[in-house]
N, C-alpha and C positions, 0 to 999 in steps of 0.2 A: 692922764691915762684915760683910755676909752674902754668902756665895759663890753661884755660879750654881746649885748644887744644894740650896741652903737651909742649908748648914752655917754655923755661927758662926765667923768668922775672928778676930774680936776688934777691938780698937782699933788702927787702922793709919793712919799719916800719909797725907795726901791724895796727895802725889806717888807714894808706894808703891802706894796703891790704884789710881791711874790706870795705873801700870805693869802691875799684875796684870790689870786689865781689858783693856789693849791686847794683852798676851801671849795672852789667851784669845780675842781678836778679838770682844769683847763690849763693852757699855756700862756705865758706872758711873752708877747712877741713885739720887738721893736720895729715900728713901721716907718718912722721918720727920724733917722739918726741925726740929720743935719739941723733939725729944729732945736730951739733953745727955750725951754728944756726939751730933751728928746721925747718923742711921743711913742707910747707903748699901747698895745691893745691885748685884752684878754680874749683868747679864742682857742678853738681846737685846731692846732697847727696841721695835724695830719689830714683832717677834713679839708682845710684850706688848700693844701698842696694838691690833694686829689681833684678838687673842683677846678683849680687853675689848670691842671694837666688836661682835664676833660674839655675845658673851653678852648685850649690851644689846639687840641686834636680836632675839635669840631670846626674851628676856623681853617685849619689846614685842609680838611675834607671839602669844605665849601669853596676854597680857593681853586681857581682853574687857570691853567696856563693858556692864555689867549694870545695867539700870534696873528700877524697881519699877512695874509697871502696877497699876491699881486697877479693880475691878469691883464695882458696887453691886447689892445684892439687896433685896427687901422680904419681910417675913414672909408676906404674902398673894400672892406672885408666882404667876402662872399657869404651867402646865407648858410652854407654848410659849415664854414669855419666859425661863423657867429654862433650857431647852435651848439657846436662842440665846446667852444670856450665858455658859453653861458652855462652849459651843464656842469662844467668843472666849478664854476662860481657857485652854483647851487649846492654842490657837494661840500665845498668849503664852508658855506653858511650853515648847512645842516650839521656839520661837525663842530659848530660853535666859533669859527674863526671870522675875523673881519677880513674884508677883501678890498684891496686898493685897485681900482679899475683905471688903467692908464691908456690913453689914446694918443698915438704919436703921429704928428703931421710931417710930411716931407714936401720940399719944394713949394710949388704953388698952392698946395693944400692949406698952407698957413693963411691964405686969404679967404678961406671958406670955413671958418670955425663952426658955422651952423651944421656942417656935415658931421663933425665930431660930436656936437651936442645931440644930434639926432640918434647917433649910435648909443650914446650913454643913456638917453631916454628909453631906448628900446631895451637896454639891459635892465634898467630899473623896472620897467613894465613886466619883463619876463620873470623877475624874482620878487615881485611885490608881495607874494604870499610867504616869503621867507625872510625878508630883510627890510630895513629902513635906511634911508640915506643919512649917514652921520655927518659927512662933509660933502657939501654940494659941489658940482663941477666948477673947476677953476683952471685958468690957463697958467702953465708954468713953463715958460720958454716955448719949445716945440711940442710940449705935451699938454694934454688936458686930463686932469685927474679928478676922481671922486672916491669916497670911501663908503662902503656898505657895511652895516653891522647887523648881526642876527636879530630878528624880531620874534621873541618867544611867543607873544600873544598871537601873532599872525600864523606862526608855525602850528600852534595848538589848534587854531581854528581850521587850518588846512587839514590837519589830521582828523579832526572831528568830521569834516565834510567827506573825506575819503572813506572813513568808517561807515558813515551814513549811506553813501552810494553803494558800498559793498553789501550792506544789509539789504538795501532795496533790490540790488541785482540778484541776491540769493533768494529773495522772496518772489520775484517775478516768475521763474519757472514753476514753482510750486502752485502759484495762483493759476497759471495757464493750464497746468495739468488737471487741477481740480475743475476748472471750467470745462475742459474737454470731456472729462468723465461725466460731469453733470449733463452736458449736451447729449452724449451717447446714451446715457440712461434715460433721458427724456425722450429721445428718438425711439428707443426700444419700447418704452411704455406706450408711446403713441401707436407704434406699429402693432403691438399686442392688442391694444384697444380696438384698432381697426379690424383686425382679424376676428376678434370676439364679436364685434357688431355684425360683421358679414355672416358669421355662423349663426347668430341669433335671428337674423332676418330671413324668413322662408322665401324660397324663389317664387316669383310671380308666374302663373300659368297663363299663357296667351291663348285665347279661344280660337279654334280653327273652323268654327261653324260657318256655313255658307251664308252670304248676305241674303236678306229677305227679297222674294220676288216682287217686282212692281205690280200693283193692282191693275187689273184689266177693266177698262170701262166698257159697259154694254150700251150700244146705241139704243135710243128710245124708239119704240115701234110707232109707226104712223098709222 
């Protein structure tokens, strides 16, 4: 028998075990019926059932149904189609799904696997802020496949960067408005000071007197 705090009490007759449980105002619960002798434990059975139900509920809440989406590319895909498909891959990753990227070769394209690898590398580069490569590119018949999985840390870093840029963009107009107002007030103050200085300085009078006549020299008498 096991006590309420987990200590081993030992082999105890059933009547005595029931008496110990009643004295502790607890229940005697058989936890290992197949053992020889069977193992019982003294516990609060109602509390035990409640805690077990809460743990099961928490595990179900944390469990998520992750599915694998697939997106197909071609070695000669146009830029517009590439961007459209890659945006769909980003949405799948943001929703928490894994994405299997499949690139299909046709005809002579099989002789140029580097073209397909280049497309897959471009996909990885485009979603590097959202995902990590779980299964690296490998050739399977006429297909080259890889699997991308959501990267929570990279997504969190991307969200923090986006929020930081939004805050900076919101602060820039306010700073420019304050700077303009400061410039205008400084200009007005300078203009006022100039006007005050002009008013304080008396106008200078220019004399209009005639220039002095040149002195006449008198010749010496002989």
